[in-house]
NUTITI-857597 format. One record per residue: residue in three letters; chain; x, y, z of N, C-alpha, C, O, CB in turn. Coordinates in Angstrom, 3 decimals. Glycine has a CB too. Layout:
REM residues N
[site ALA A [X Y Z] [X Y Z] [X Y Z] [X Y Z] [X Y Z]],
...
//
This chain:
REM residues 117
[site MET A [-11.333 -64.593 -56.555] [-11.150 -65.638 -55.584] [-12.406 -65.712 -54.723] [-12.897 -64.701 -54.220] [-9.884 -65.389 -54.726]],
[site ILE A [-12.908 -66.923 -54.567] [-14.072 -67.136 -53.711] [-13.675 -68.091 -52.594] [-13.103 -69.153 -52.837] [-15.285 -67.697 -54.525]],
[site LEU A [-13.991 -67.691 -51.361] [-13.730 -68.497 -50.173] [-15.064 -68.836 -49.527] [-15.881 -67.949 -49.279] [-12.791 -67.749 -49.170]],
[site VAL A [-15.286 -70.117 -49.256] [-16.490 -70.539 -48.540] [-16.036 -71.289 -47.292] [-15.485 -72.387 -47.371] [-17.424 -71.438 -49.447]],
[site GLU A [-16.280 -70.673 -46.144] [-15.847 -71.206 -44.842] [-16.895 -70.800 -43.815] [-17.212 -69.618 -43.683] [-14.408 -70.676 -44.435]],
[site ASP A [-17.436 -71.781 -43.083] [-18.495 -71.469 -42.127] [-17.986 -70.907 -40.804] [-18.758 -70.286 -40.075] [-19.300 -72.695 -41.859]],
[site ASP A [-16.736 -71.102 -40.479] [-16.159 -70.534 -39.255] [-15.816 -69.068 -39.525] [-14.882 -68.767 -40.269] [-14.882 -71.339 -38.794]],
[site GLU A [-16.578 -68.163 -38.914] [-16.420 -66.742 -39.217] [-15.010 -66.225 -38.945] [-14.453 -65.491 -39.761] [-17.410 -65.939 -38.416]],
[site GLY A [-14.436 -66.599 -37.816] [-13.091 -66.132 -37.490] [-12.063 -66.576 -38.512] [-11.208 -65.793 -38.928] [-12.691 -66.625 -36.125]],
[site LEU A [-12.150 -67.830 -38.914] [-11.216 -68.346 -39.917] [-11.474 -67.701 -41.274] [-10.534 -67.371 -41.997] [-11.330 -69.876 -40.027]],
[site ARG A [-12.758 -67.522 -41.619] [-13.092 -66.885 -42.898] [-12.497 -65.479 -42.971] [-11.897 -65.107 -43.980] [-14.624 -66.825 -43.091]],
[site VAL A [-12.660 -64.711 -41.917] [-12.115 -63.347 -41.884] [-10.592 -63.382 -41.997] [-10.006 -62.597 -42.743] [-12.541 -62.620 -40.582]],
[site ALA A [-9.949 -64.288 -41.260] [-8.482 -64.381 -41.293] [-7.980 -64.793 -42.676] [-7.003 -64.232 -43.173] [-7.988 -65.384 -40.238]],
[site LEU A [-8.637 -65.762 -43.294] [-8.199 -66.212 -44.622] [-8.446 -65.146 -45.686] [-7.633 -64.977 -46.595] [-8.920 -67.506 -45.009]],
[site LEU A [-9.558 -64.431 -45.579] [-9.798 -63.325 -46.521] [-8.721 -62.262 -46.376] [-8.224 -61.733 -47.371] [-11.193 -62.701 -46.292]],
[site ARG A [-8.364 -61.952 -45.140] [-7.307 -60.964 -44.890] [-5.987 -61.435 -45.507] [-5.284 -60.653 -46.148] [-7.133 -60.720 -43.365]],
[site LEU A [-5.657 -62.701 -45.313] [-4.433 -63.279 -45.875] [-4.444 -63.211 -47.401] [-3.470 -62.770 -48.011] [-4.268 -64.737 -45.413]],
[site LEU A [-5.530 -63.642 -48.009] [-5.614 -63.656 -49.473] [-5.529 -62.249 -50.050] [-4.842 -62.022 -51.047] [-6.914 -64.325 -49.923]],
[site ARG A [-6.223 -61.311 -49.428] [-6.180 -59.926 -49.913] [-4.798 -59.319 -49.730] [-4.319 -58.593 -50.601] [-7.222 -59.072 -49.187]],
[site ALA A [-4.152 -59.612 -48.602] [-2.795 -59.101 -48.364] [-1.800 -59.707 -49.349] [-0.740 -59.135 -49.603] [-2.354 -59.400 -46.920]],
[site SER A [-2.146 -60.866 -49.900] [-1.283 -61.535 -50.878] [-1.589 -61.097 -52.307] [-1.032 -61.640 -53.261] [-1.434 -63.043 -50.762]],
[site GLY A [-2.475 -60.116 -52.449] [-2.752 -59.536 -53.756] [-3.966 -60.071 -54.486] [-4.210 -59.701 -55.634] [-1.599 -59.723 -54.602]],
[site PHE A [-4.730 -60.935 -53.840] [-5.920 -61.487 -54.482] [-7.146 -60.636 -54.172] [-7.279 -60.089 -53.077] [-6.151 -62.935 -54.030]],
[site SER A [-8.026 -60.535 -55.140] [-9.349 -59.968 -54.909] [-10.198 -61.137 -54.431] [-10.424 -62.084 -55.185] [-9.957 -59.268 -56.218]],
[site ALA A [-10.668 -61.084 -53.192] [-11.349 -62.241 -52.615] [-12.652 -61.836 -51.947] [-12.746 -60.783 -51.317] [-10.445 -62.946 -51.611]],
[site CYS A [-13.659 -62.699 -52.098] [-14.905 -62.499 -51.370] [-15.220 -63.794 -50.628] [-14.874 -64.886 -51.081] [-16.079 -62.089 -52.335]],
[site GLY A [-15.877 -63.654 -49.491] [-16.137 -64.807 -48.647] [-17.613 -65.054 -48.419] [-18.426 -64.130 -48.423] [-15.455 -64.638 -47.337]],
[site TYR A [-17.938 -66.308 -48.222] [-19.304 -66.735 -47.954] [-19.285 -67.697 -46.773] [-18.336 -68.461 -46.600] [-19.947 -67.401 -49.211]],
[site ALA A [-20.348 -67.653 -45.957] [-20.444 -68.508 -44.781] [-21.002 -69.890 -45.099] [-20.883 -70.812 -44.292] [-21.302 -67.847 -43.741]],
[site SER A [-21.610 -70.031 -46.275] [-22.198 -71.321 -46.638] [-22.236 -71.470 -48.149] [-22.111 -70.500 -48.896] [-23.615 -71.464 -46.051]],
[site ALA A [-22.410 -72.706 -48.574] [-22.555 -72.977 -50.003] [-23.811 -72.302 -50.536] [-23.812 -71.756 -51.640] [-22.606 -74.495 -50.271]],
[site GLU A [-24.880 -72.342 -49.742] [-26.139 -71.736 -50.171] [-25.993 -70.241 -50.398] [-26.560 -69.692 -51.342] [-27.226 -71.998 -49.143]],
[site ALA A [-25.232 -69.584 -49.531] [-25.036 -68.134 -49.682] [-24.370 -67.816 -51.014] [-24.749 -66.857 -51.686] [-24.188 -67.575 -48.522]],
[site LEU A [-23.390 -68.608 -51.394] [-22.735 -68.391 -52.687] [-23.685 -68.715 -53.835] [-23.797 -67.937 -54.783] [-21.460 -69.246 -52.798]],
[site LEU A [-24.361 -69.840 -53.761] [-25.263 -70.243 -54.839] [-26.407 -69.245 -55.032] [-26.890 -69.058 -56.149] [-25.830 -71.629 -54.555]],
[site ASP A [-26.839 -68.607 -53.944] [-27.938 -67.638 -54.011] [-27.493 -66.239 -54.409] [-28.331 -65.384 -54.696] [-28.633 -67.572 -52.686]],
[site ASP A [-26.189 -65.993 -54.431] [-25.685 -64.650 -54.731] [-25.592 -64.452 -56.241] [-24.641 -64.896 -56.885] [-24.301 -64.422 -54.071]],
[site ALA A [-26.585 -63.786 -56.784] [-26.610 -63.539 -58.231] [-25.489 -62.606 -58.655] [-25.138 -62.544 -59.833] [-27.957 -62.951 -58.650]],
[site ARG A [-24.924 -61.875 -57.691] [-23.859 -60.924 -58.012] [-22.473 -61.557 -57.946] [-21.480 -60.890 -58.235] [-23.921 -59.742 -57.070]],
[site ALA A [-22.390 -62.821 -57.576] [-21.083 -63.477 -57.443] [-20.347 -63.424 -58.783] [-20.825 -63.924 -59.801] [-21.247 -64.956 -56.966]],
[site ALA A [-19.200 -62.817 -58.745] [-18.401 -62.651 -59.962] [-17.634 -63.936 -60.266] [-17.346 -64.719 -59.361] [-17.421 -61.459 -59.816]],
[site PRO A [-17.308 -64.151 -61.531] [-16.446 -65.287 -61.860] [-15.138 -65.185 -61.069] [-14.666 -64.088 -60.771] [-16.161 -65.340 -63.390]],
[site ALA A [-14.577 -66.312 -60.744] [-13.379 -66.332 -59.914] [-12.256 -67.084 -60.607] [-12.489 -67.900 -61.498] [-13.677 -66.962 -58.555]],
[site ASP A [-11.033 -66.793 -60.177] [-9.864 -67.516 -60.679] [-9.632 -68.810 -59.915] [-8.989 -69.731 -60.419] [-8.625 -66.639 -60.592]],
[site CYS A [-10.165 -68.877 -58.684] [-9.942 -70.045 -57.838] [-11.012 -70.082 -56.750] [-11.517 -69.043 -56.325] [-8.515 -70.018 -57.213]],
[site LEU A [-11.349 -71.284 -56.308] [-12.264 -71.485 -55.192] [-11.481 -72.079 -54.031] [-10.629 -72.946 -54.225] [-13.457 -72.405 -55.594]],
[site VAL A [-11.774 -71.609 -52.825] [-11.258 -72.231 -51.611] [-12.491 -72.593 -50.795] [-13.244 -71.709 -50.386] [-10.259 -71.272 -50.808]],
[site VAL A [-12.701 -73.881 -50.555] [-13.924 -74.321 -49.885] [-13.615 -75.262 -48.728] [-12.765 -76.147 -48.829] [-14.855 -75.007 -50.880]],
[site ASP A [-14.328 -75.047 -47.628] [-14.269 -75.986 -46.522] [-15.026 -77.237 -46.958] [-16.114 -77.133 -47.523] [-14.871 -75.370 -45.201]],
[site VAL A [-14.471 -78.401 -46.705] [-15.126 -79.647 -47.094] [-16.426 -79.826 -46.317] [-17.449 -80.197 -46.894] [-14.191 -80.849 -46.858]],
[site HIS A [-16.391 -79.562 -45.011] [-17.538 -79.825 -44.139] [-18.293 -78.535 -43.848] [-18.038 -77.862 -42.849] [-17.082 -80.484 -42.823]],
[site LEU A [-19.217 -78.206 -44.727] [-20.096 -77.057 -44.545] [-21.475 -77.574 -44.147] [-21.820 -78.715 -44.454] [-20.171 -76.182 -45.846]],
[site PRO A [-22.270 -76.741 -43.464] [-23.631 -77.178 -43.141] [-24.469 -77.332 -44.421] [-24.280 -76.583 -45.379] [-24.305 -76.169 -42.174]],
[site ALA A [-25.362 -78.268 -44.436] [-26.303 -78.518 -45.544] [-25.586 -79.007 -46.800] [-25.558 -80.213 -47.046] [-27.092 -77.243 -45.867]],
[site ILE A [-25.012 -78.121 -47.596] [-24.327 -78.503 -48.831] [-22.826 -78.509 -48.559] [-22.261 -77.488 -48.169] [-24.685 -77.528 -50.011]],
[site SER A [-22.183 -79.648 -48.763] [-20.742 -79.744 -48.489] [-19.938 -78.937 -49.502] [-20.442 -78.569 -50.563] [-20.286 -81.214 -48.510]],
[site GLY A [-18.699 -78.674 -49.162] [-17.813 -77.971 -50.083] [-17.599 -78.734 -51.375] [-17.504 -78.132 -52.444] [-16.486 -77.711 -49.425]],
[site LEU A [-17.524 -80.055 -51.288] [-17.333 -80.864 -52.496] [-18.569 -80.824 -53.386] [-18.452 -80.743 -54.608] [-17.004 -82.315 -52.123]],
[site GLU A [-19.754 -80.881 -52.780] [-20.996 -80.767 -53.555] [-21.099 -79.377 -54.179] [-21.577 -79.235 -55.305] [-22.232 -81.048 -52.659]],
[site LEU A [-20.657 -78.361 -53.460] [-20.663 -76.999 -54.001] [-19.807 -76.915 -55.261] [-20.235 -76.355 -56.270] [-20.155 -75.996 -52.948]],
[site VAL A [-18.606 -77.467 -55.204] [-17.721 -77.448 -56.377] [-18.402 -78.157 -57.549] [-18.364 -77.665 -58.676] [-16.352 -78.124 -56.051]],
[site THR A [-19.019 -79.298 -57.291] [-19.726 -80.038 -58.340] [-20.834 -79.192 -58.953] [-20.961 -79.134 -60.176] [-20.310 -81.341 -57.778]],
[site ARG A [-21.634 -78.538 -58.123] [-22.740 -77.711 -58.627] [-22.234 -76.524 -59.439] [-22.786 -76.203 -60.491] [-23.600 -77.211 -57.465]],
[site LEU A [-21.185 -75.877 -58.948] [-20.646 -74.724 -59.680] [-20.097 -75.149 -61.036] [-20.265 -74.440 -62.028] [-19.544 -74.032 -58.860]],
[site ARG A [-19.454 -76.285 -61.077] [-18.906 -76.766 -62.354] [-20.021 -77.160 -63.317] [-19.884 -76.985 -64.528] [-17.968 -77.962 -62.120]],
[site ARG A [-21.110 -77.685 -62.795] [-22.266 -77.980 -63.651] [-22.853 -76.699 -64.241] [-23.415 -76.712 -65.337] [-23.346 -78.735 -62.854]],
[site ARG A [-22.719 -75.600 -63.510] [-23.200 -74.297 -63.987] [-22.221 -73.650 -64.966] [-22.484 -72.570 -65.494] [-23.439 -73.361 -62.805]],
[site GLY A [-21.098 -74.314 -65.202] [-20.130 -73.796 -66.165] [-18.958 -73.058 -65.556] [-18.113 -72.544 -66.289] [-20.813 -72.900 -67.104]],
[site LEU A [-18.882 -72.989 -64.232] [-17.757 -72.317 -63.579] [-16.604 -73.312 -63.482] [-16.550 -74.120 -62.556] [-18.158 -71.773 -62.157]],
[site ARG A [-15.699 -73.249 -64.424] [-14.579 -74.192 -64.512] [-13.320 -73.547 -63.956] [-12.448 -73.110 -64.707] [-14.351 -74.650 -65.976]],
[site VAL A [-13.235 -73.494 -62.655] [-12.052 -72.920 -62.014] [-11.461 -73.947 -61.059] [-12.180 -74.800 -60.538] [-12.401 -71.599 -61.261]],
[site PRO A [-10.164 -73.869 -60.830] [-9.539 -74.801 -59.894] [-10.012 -74.537 -58.467] [-10.448 -73.437 -58.129] [-8.008 -74.695 -59.974]],
[site ALA A [-9.913 -75.572 -57.646] [-10.390 -75.457 -56.271] [-9.394 -76.046 -55.285] [-8.682 -77.007 -55.574] [-11.739 -76.145 -56.120]],
[site VAL A [-9.374 -75.430 -54.109] [-8.614 -75.922 -52.964] [-9.637 -76.279 -51.894] [-10.448 -75.437 -51.507] [-7.561 -74.851 -52.442]],
[site ALA A [-9.609 -77.511 -51.414] [-10.478 -77.932 -50.321] [-9.683 -77.865 -49.025] [-8.520 -78.264 -48.973] [-11.042 -79.370 -50.563]],
[site ILE A [-10.327 -77.354 -47.979] [-9.691 -77.295 -46.664] [-10.586 -78.033 -45.668] [-11.811 -78.005 -45.782] [-9.446 -75.808 -46.213]],
[site SER A [-9.961 -78.691 -44.694] [-10.749 -79.434 -43.719] [-9.947 -79.695 -42.458] [-8.737 -79.918 -42.503] [-11.233 -80.750 -44.315]],
[site ALA A [-10.646 -79.664 -41.337] [-10.036 -80.044 -40.066] [-9.899 -81.560 -39.970] [-9.192 -82.071 -39.100] [-10.864 -79.507 -38.889]],
[site HIS A [-10.570 -82.270 -40.857] [-10.534 -83.735 -40.873] [-9.529 -84.185 -41.926] [-9.900 -84.538 -43.045] [-11.951 -84.337 -41.161]],
[site ASP A [-8.254 -84.168 -41.553] [-7.179 -84.533 -42.479] [-6.922 -86.031 -42.366] [-5.988 -86.474 -41.698] [-5.874 -83.721 -42.182]],
[site GLU A [-7.775 -86.793 -43.036] [-7.655 -88.248 -42.988] [-7.817 -88.816 -44.389] [-8.264 -88.125 -45.304] [-8.702 -88.860 -42.025]],
[site ALA A [-7.453 -90.070 -44.545] [-7.434 -90.693 -45.874] [-8.786 -90.624 -46.574] [-8.837 -90.344 -47.772] [-7.000 -92.140 -45.760]],
[site GLY A [-9.876 -90.869 -45.864] [-11.199 -90.843 -46.482] [-11.561 -89.476 -47.035] [-12.161 -89.372 -48.104] [-12.238 -91.271 -45.485]],
[site VAL A [-11.198 -88.435 -46.310] [-11.478 -87.068 -46.774] [-10.614 -86.756 -47.984] [-11.096 -86.197 -48.970] [-11.225 -86.030 -45.645]],
[site ARG A [-9.357 -87.109 -47.912] [-8.457 -86.863 -49.055] [-8.943 -87.595 -50.309] [-8.883 -87.045 -51.409] [-7.016 -87.309 -48.712]],
[site GLU A [-9.416 -88.816 -50.150] [-9.926 -89.582 -51.294] [-11.191 -88.935 -51.859] [-11.354 -88.857 -53.076] [-10.216 -91.041 -50.882]],
[site ALA A [-12.078 -88.476 -50.990] [-13.298 -87.802 -51.455] [-12.955 -86.533 -52.226] [-13.597 -86.217 -53.228] [-14.219 -87.464 -50.265]],
[site VAL A [-11.948 -85.811 -51.762] [-11.512 -84.591 -52.451] [-10.981 -84.943 -53.838] [-11.355 -84.317 -54.830] [-10.423 -83.847 -51.624]],
[site ARG A [-10.108 -85.946 -53.902] [-9.545 -86.367 -55.198] [-10.642 -86.833 -56.154] [-10.689 -86.413 -57.310] [-8.515 -87.495 -54.995]],
[site SER A [-11.516 -87.699 -55.663] [-12.566 -88.235 -56.539] [-13.593 -87.172 -56.912] [-14.303 -87.316 -57.907] [-13.266 -89.409 -55.863]],
[site GLY A [-13.674 -86.103 -56.117] [-14.578 -84.999 -56.432] [-14.003 -84.014 -57.426] [-14.657 -83.035 -57.785] [-14.942 -84.276 -55.185]],
[site GLY A [-12.780 -84.266 -57.875] [-12.180 -83.402 -58.885] [-11.583 -82.116 -58.356] [-11.294 -81.200 -59.125] [-13.185 -83.069 -59.892]],
[site VAL A [-11.396 -82.042 -57.057] [-10.782 -80.851 -56.462] [-9.268 -81.001 -56.559] [-8.711 -82.049 -56.233] [-11.236 -80.652 -54.967]],
[site GLU A [-8.618 -79.943 -57.008] [-7.194 -80.023 -57.349] [-6.241 -80.071 -56.161] [-5.188 -80.701 -56.255] [-6.836 -78.866 -58.190]],
[site ARG A [-6.577 -79.425 -55.043] [-5.664 -79.384 -53.889] [-6.443 -79.592 -52.591] [-7.630 -79.278 -52.497] [-4.895 -78.034 -53.842]],
[site PHE A [-5.739 -80.129 -51.597] [-6.319 -80.311 -50.263] [-5.330 -79.807 -49.230] [-4.133 -80.082 -49.316] [-6.682 -81.804 -49.999]],
[site LEU A [-5.835 -79.071 -48.255] [-5.030 -78.632 -47.118] [-5.761 -79.010 -45.837] [-6.930 -78.669 -45.653] [-4.755 -77.094 -47.173]],
[site GLY A [-5.062 -79.720 -44.953] [-5.630 -80.063 -43.660] [-5.411 -78.929 -42.671] [-4.317 -78.371 -42.580] [-5.020 -81.364 -43.129]],
[site LYS A [-6.462 -78.596 -41.930] [-6.367 -77.542 -40.917] [-5.702 -78.118 -39.675] [-5.949 -79.277 -39.342] [-7.775 -76.956 -40.574]],
[site PRO A [-4.895 -77.376 -39.001] [-4.431 -76.030 -39.365] [-3.322 -76.125 -40.412] [-2.567 -77.097 -40.444] [-3.925 -75.262 -38.110]],
[site PHE A [-3.235 -75.129 -41.248] [-2.190 -75.081 -42.269] [-1.550 -73.701 -42.235] [-2.199 -72.723 -41.864] [-2.765 -75.398 -43.689]],
[site PRO A [-0.268 -73.618 -42.624] [0.374 -72.302 -42.674] [-0.256 -71.468 -43.790] [-0.594 -71.997 -44.849] [1.911 -72.443 -42.895]],
[site GLY A [-0.411 -70.193 -43.558] [-0.989 -69.307 -44.561] [-0.268 -69.390 -45.885] [-0.894 -69.334 -46.943] [-0.975 -67.892 -44.069]],
[site ARG A [1.047 -69.522 -45.834] [1.824 -69.577 -47.078] [1.467 -70.811 -47.906] [1.606 -70.794 -49.129] [3.326 -69.574 -46.768]],
[site ALA A [1.006 -71.889 -47.249] [0.609 -73.093 -47.988] [-0.630 -72.812 -48.835] [-0.720 -73.274 -49.973] [0.338 -74.266 -47.015]],
[site LEU A [-1.578 -72.066 -48.293] [-2.773 -71.717 -49.061] [-2.419 -70.775 -50.205] [-2.850 -70.982 -51.339] [-3.832 -71.073 -48.152]],
[site VAL A [-1.647 -69.756 -49.913] [-1.253 -68.792 -50.953] [-0.486 -69.502 -52.061] [-0.712 -69.231 -53.240] [-0.391 -67.650 -50.351]],
[site SER A [0.408 -70.398 -51.701] [1.188 -71.146 -52.681] [0.287 -72.031 -53.541] [0.438 -72.067 -54.763] [2.249 -71.999 -51.977]],
[site ALA A [-0.649 -72.746 -52.913] [-1.562 -73.616 -53.662] [-2.402 -72.809 -54.643] [-2.578 -73.212 -55.792] [-2.477 -74.392 -52.701]],
[site VAL A [-2.918 -71.679 -54.195] [-3.739 -70.829 -55.065] [-2.904 -70.297 -56.225] [-3.347 -70.324 -57.373] [-4.352 -69.657 -54.265]],
[site ASN A [-1.707 -69.816 -55.932] [-0.834 -69.305 -56.999] [-0.524 -70.379 -58.034] [-0.562 -70.112 -59.236] [0.471 -68.768 -56.406]],
[site GLU A [-0.219 -71.590 -57.578] [0.088 -72.690 -58.497] [-1.105 -73.029 -59.383] [-0.946 -73.247 -60.584] [0.521 -73.928 -57.715]],
[site LEU A [-2.291 -73.075 -58.798] [-3.484 -73.422 -59.572] [-3.825 -72.347 -60.595] [-4.203 -72.658 -61.724] [-4.668 -73.642 -58.642]],
[site ILE A [-3.694 -71.101 -60.207] [-3.989 -70.005 -61.139] [-2.965 -69.993 -62.269] [-3.323 -69.783 -63.427] [-3.994 -68.638 -60.401]],
[site ALA A [-1.697 -70.217 -61.941] [-0.641 -70.222 -62.961] [-0.828 -71.366 -63.957] [-0.458 -71.238 -65.124] [0.737 -70.331 -62.296]],
[site ALA A [-1.395 -72.473 -63.507] [-1.569 -73.645 -64.362] [-2.775 -73.535 -65.297] [-2.940 -74.368 -66.188] [-1.709 -74.876 -63.508]],
[site ARG A [-3.607 -72.530 -65.108] [-4.830 -72.384 -65.942] [-4.508 -72.046 -67.358] [-5.413 -71.891 -68.177] [-5.742 -71.318 -65.383]],
//
């Protein structure tokens, strides 16, 4: 499981939640940090903030898929509006959660996506 979230407090909390739910998860503060990490292991699922500095979460998913990483993704955003939801859908991201969301909603979305693979 790979989580990309620029808000450090939220990133730490979500990593704690995912790990407590039985997932092996690593977190990155930016898309660039993940793209530059040669040690990044293949993942079962991506959780990405839509609005990251420099490279957006949606662009990150596109780049990773071009590199051959074909894993389902959950996009998260504080901007829960129609335009963001449409961008997520058209970007090929399988799930969207508007912040704030209950932890169980993220765990459920990740479980569903992994089970569907």
